[in-house]
C-alpha positions in Angstrom: 28.4 28.7 3.0 30.4 31.3 5.0 33.8 30.0 5.8 34.9 29.4 9.4 37.8 31.0 10.1 40.4 29.7 12.4 44.4 30.4 13.4 46.7 28.9 15.8 48.3 31.3 18.2 49.7 29.9 21.5 47.2 27.2 21.3 44.1 29.4 21.1 41.7 29.8 17.8 41.6 33.3 16.4 39.5 34.9 13.5 41.4 35.0 10.3 40.0 36.9 7.2 40.7 34.6 3.6 38.9 33.5 0.5 37.7 29.9 0.1 38.6 28.0 -2.9 35.3 27.0 -5.0 34.3 23.5 -5.8 31.6 21.5 -7.9 30.1 18.7 -7.8 27.5 16.7 -10.2 25.6 13.5 -10.5 27.7 12.7 -13.7 31.0 12.7 -11.2 29.6 10.2 -9.3 31.0 6.4 -9.3 30.0 3.3 -7.3 26.4 3.5 -5.4 24.9 2.7 -2.2 25.6 -0.8 -0.9 29.5 -0.3 -1.8 31.8 0.0 1.2 34.7 1.9 -0.1 37.4 2.4 2.1 39.7 4.3 0.1 40.8 5.7 -3.4 44.1 5.9 -5.1 45.0 8.0 -8.5 46.9 6.7 -11.1 47.3 6.6 -15.1 46.7 3.1 -15.2 45.9 3.2 -19.0 48.5 5.3 -20.3 46.3 8.0 -21.7 47.8 10.9 -19.7 45.0 11.5 -17.4 44.4 10.2 -13.6 42.4 7.2 -13.2 40.8 6.0 -9.6 41.1 2.6 -8.1 38.5 1.8 -5.6 39.3 -0.6 -2.5 36.1 -2.0 -1.4 34.7 -4.1 1.6 36.4 -3.0 4.6 35.3 -5.9 6.8 33.4 -7.9 4.2 34.1 -9.3 0.8 33.6 -6.9 -2.4 34.9 -6.3 -5.6 37.9 -3.7 -6.2 37.8 -1.4 -9.4 39.8 0.8 -11.5 37.9 3.4 -13.0 39.0 4.9 -16.3 38.9 9.0 -16.8 37.6 10.1 -19.8 39.7 13.1 -19.3 37.3 15.5 -17.7 36.6 13.8 -14.8 34.1 11.3 -15.8 34.5 7.8 -15.0 32.6 5.7 -17.5 34.6 2.6 -18.0 36.1 0.2 -15.2 38.0 -2.8 -14.7 37.8 -5.3 -11.8 40.7 -5.5 -9.6 41.5 -9.3 -9.1 39.4 -12.3 -9.8 37.7 -12.7 -6.6 36.3 -10.4 -3.8 38.1 -9.3 -0.6 37.4 -7.2 2.6 39.7 -4.2 1.3 41.0 -1.1 3.1 43.3 0.5 0.5 45.2 0.2 -2.5 48.4 1.8 -3.1 50.2 2.2 -6.6 54.0 2.4 -7.7 56.2 1.1 -10.5 56.9 -2.1 -8.7 58.5 -3.6 -11.8 60.4 -0.8 -13.4 58.4 -1.1 -16.9 57.0 2.6 -16.4 53.5 1.8 -15.5 51.6 1.9 -12.6 51.0 -1.6 -10.6 49.3 -2.2 -7.5 48.9 -3.6 -4.2 45.6 -4.1 -2.4 45.9 -4.2 1.3 43.1 -5.9 3.3 41.5 -6.7 6.6 42.5 -9.9 8.0 43.8 -11.2 4.6 47.3 -11.0 3.1 48.5 -8.1 0.9 47.8 -8.8 -3.0 50.1 -7.5 -5.5 49.2 -6.9 -9.3 51.2 -6.2 -12.4 49.9 -3.8 -14.6 49.6 -5.7 -18.3 47.7 -3.2 -19.9 45.0 -4.6 -22.5 45.2 -7.5 -20.3 44.2 -5.6 -17.1 46.0 -6.3 -13.7 47.5 -9.6 -13.2 48.1 -11.1 -9.8 51.9 -12.0 -9.1 52.1 -12.1 -5.5 50.3 -12.6 -2.2 52.7 -11.3 0.1 54.1 -13.4 3.0 53.6 -12.4 6.4 50.8 -10.3 5.9 47.6 -10.4 7.1 46.0 -9.3 10.6 43.8 -6.0 11.1 45.4 -3.8 8.2 43.8 -0.7 7.9 46.0 1.2 5.6 49.5 1.5 3.8 51.9 4.0 2.3 54.7 3.5 -0.4 58.1 4.7 0.3 61.8 3.7 -0.4 62.4 3.2 3.1 65.4 1.4 3.3 67.1 3.6 0.7 67.9 0.8 -2.0 66.2 2.5 -4.8 63.1 0.2 -4.6 59.3 1.3 -3.6 58.7 -0.2 -0.2 55.2 -0.6 1.3 54.4 0.4 5.1 51.2 -1.5 5.9 49.3 0.2 9.3 47.6 -2.5 11.2 45.2 -1.8 14.2 46.3 -5.0 16.0 50.1 -6.1 16.2 53.0 -4.8 15.1 53.0 -2.8 11.7 54.8 -4.2 8.6 57.6 -3.4 6.2 57.3 -4.9 2.8 60.7 -4.4 1.2 60.2 -4.0 -2.5 62.6 -6.3 -4.6 62.5 -4.0 -7.7 61.2 -7.1 -9.9 57.4 -6.5 -9.0 57.3 -8.4 -5.9 58.4 -7.7 -2.2 60.3 -9.6 0.4 58.2 -11.5 3.4 56.8 -8.9 5.7 58.8 -7.7 8.5 57.3 -6.3 11.6 58.4 -3.0 12.6 60.3 -3.1 16.0 58.7 -0.7 18.5 55.5 -0.2 16.6 52.3 -1.1 18.6 48.5 -1.8 18.7 46.0 0.8 17.5 47.7 2.2 13.9 45.2 2.7 11.2 46.9 5.8 9.4 50.2 7.4 9.0 52.7 9.0 6.8 56.4 8.7 5.5 58.4 11.7 5.3 61.9 12.9 6.2 60.9 14.5 9.2 64.5 15.2 10.5 66.3 16.0 6.9 68.9 13.1 6.9 68.0 12.0 3.8 65.9 8.7 5.2 62.2 8.5 5.2 60.9 8.2 8.7 57.3 7.6 9.7 54.4 8.7 11.7 52.0 6.2 13.0 48.4 7.7 14.0 47.0 5.5 16.8 43.5 4.4 18.0 42.2 3.0 21.1 43.9 5.1 23.7 47.2 4.6 22.2 49.9 7.7 21.7 50.9 8.1 18.2 54.6 7.1 17.3 57.3 8.8 15.6 59.7 6.6 13.8 63.0 7.9 13.3 64.8 5.7 10.3 68.4 5.1 11.4 69.6 3.4 8.0 68.0 0.8 5.8 64.8 0.6 7.3 65.5 0.4 11.2 64.1 2.6 13.4 64.1 4.5 16.7 60.9 5.0 18.0 59.3 8.3 19.9 56.2 8.8 21.2 54.6 12.2 20.2 53.6 13.8 23.3 50.1 14.8 24.1 49.2 12.3 21.7 47.4 9.6 23.6 43.5 9.1 22.2 41.8 7.5 19.1 43.5 9.3 16.4 42.7 7.8 13.0 44.9 9.7 10.4 48.2 11.5 10.3 50.2 14.1 7.9 53.4 15.4 8.3 54.2 18.7 6.5 55.6 22.2 7.2 52.5 23.8 8.0 54.2 27.0 9.8 56.7 27.7 7.1 59.6 27.6 9.6 61.5 24.8 7.3 60.6 22.0 10.1 58.0 19.5 9.6 54.8 19.6 11.8 52.5 16.9 12.4 48.7 17.0 12.1 46.3 14.6 13.5 42.7 13.8 12.7 40.6 11.9 15.5 37.5 10.1 16.3 36.6 12.9 18.2 36.3 15.4 15.1 39.3 17.3 16.0 42.2 18.5 14.0 45.3 19.0 16.2 48.4 20.3 15.1 51.9 19.5 16.7 54.6 21.8 15.5 58.0 20.8 14.8 60.8 21.5 16.8 64.8 20.6 16.1 65.8 17.1 17.0 62.5 15.4 16.3 60.6 17.4 19.2 57.2 18.8 18.8 55.2 21.4 20.6 51.9 20.6 22.7 48.9 20.1 20.5 46.9 22.7 19.4 43.2 22.2 18.0 43.1 24.1 14.6 39.6 22.6 13.8 36.7 20.9 15.8 33.4 19.4 14.4 31.0 16.8 14.4 31.7 13.5 13.1 35.1 11.4 13.3 38.0 12.4 11.2 38.6 9.6 8.7 40.5 10.6 6.0 43.1 13.5 5.6 44.9 14.7 2.2 47.3 17.6 1.5 47.7 19.9 -1.6 48.2 23.4 -2.0 45.0 24.4 -3.6 45.2 28.4 -3.8 48.9 28.6 -5.0 50.2 30.3 -1.9 53.0 27.7 -1.3 51.3 26.6 1.9 49.9 23.2 2.4 46.2 22.7 2.7 44.2 20.2 4.2 41.2 18.2 3.1 39.2 16.3 6.2 37.3 13.5 5.3 34.7 12.6 7.8 31.3 11.4 9.1 29.2 14.5 8.0 29.9 17.1 5.7 34.0 17.1 4.3 36.0 20.4 4.9 38.8 22.1 3.3 41.2 23.6 5.5 43.3 26.2 3.6 46.6 27.0 5.1 48.1 30.5 5.5 51.6 29.1 5.9 51.7 30.4 9.5 49.9 27.6 11.1 46.5 29.2 10.4 43.7 27.8 8.4 40.3 28.7 7.0 37.7 25.9 6.8 35.4 25.6 3.9 32.6 23.0 3.6 33.0 20.9 0.3 30.3 20.1 -1.6 29.1 16.2 -1.8 26.7 16.1 0.7 26.6 14.5 4.0 28.2 11.1 3.7 30.7 8.5 5.6 34.2 9.4 3.9 36.7 7.0 4.4 39.2 8.0 1.8 40.5 10.8 -0.1 42.7 11.2 -3.2 44.0 14.5 -4.8 45.0 15.4 -8.3 44.0 17.1 -11.7 41.0 15.3 -12.9 40.2 17.4 -15.9 43.0 18.6 -17.3 42.8 22.2 -16.0 45.9 22.6 -13.8 43.7 22.7 -10.9 43.7 19.9 -7.8 40.4 18.1 -7.6 39.1 15.7 -5.0 38.1 12.4 -5.1 36.1 10.9 -2.2 35.5 7.4 -1.2 32.3 6.7 1.0 31.4 3.8 2.7 27.5 3.1 1.7 26.9 5.7 -0.4 28.2 7.2 -3.6 31.7 8.1 -4.4 32.5 11.4 -6.2 35.0 13.4 -8.3 34.6 17.1 -7.0 36.2 19.7 -9.2 38.0 22.8 -8.6 36.6 25.7 -10.3 
């Protein structure tokens, strides 16, 4: 299919020439089938064999089994370990070395249920070590980052109702009781953790739904925040990513909305941002966003997961994007993960679909 071409110029959408990145899918690269309500996927080398495996969070609002799929090395997922001994309404699984032993551990974030933390015990699989106190509520996602600067990985939990939560890592595989993030409000379903102002602390961007504004949380040290409202963002935004999309050295913010729009807020000095500019408009709600440099031009590209055919937005590093439809059919994508699944040095895409098969899509 001929790619659609877009560029940002003073808030307008103008044509751009560009070449599209090519991808391929295959029935042999599919995993989990109709009936699975997969909400997210995460990549980690859980068995220590040097390739990326897939962690699938299943259920959303209903109880299903989460799975860890083992990569054969070529992107095929022919073995799987269950995560946990029971079923749950999972929305995401995040991975990090929580106990400092060199292998990836897991935390499963669930709707209305506590966050569960699992240690990687190699041949034993994943062993539950904690149900984190103070969690639960309408959790919709999470990110891992050292928010308080103590050298341990923390977890930020995004909740659609009530304040968002900070889980401070203790370095031994466990987390302190959840703390509500002051100033965070209702409607958060996604976000990003990035040093927005260059001061060395991890700041947060909270994408909000239900006619709420997206929030920029400036880290003032130790995981304490000053809250800024992102002007012009009030609406129904499900996901956010923060990167330097226009090449000026300042972090910008991209929001994906239930209306199918991708909006770019260009960063200025002092955590100020431009009015939003629409850089992509399509049918179907945007439910997942991921970022990588697919074409090697040192500019971030965006993968859009949505209700319908998913899209790659290839960035030109100046705020312009080329839109190309991805293979994999017309699904209901809730999650995306990016990484080299077959060892060829190229970035591949792993897609989490609700009520249809999930897939590994390989870059050519």
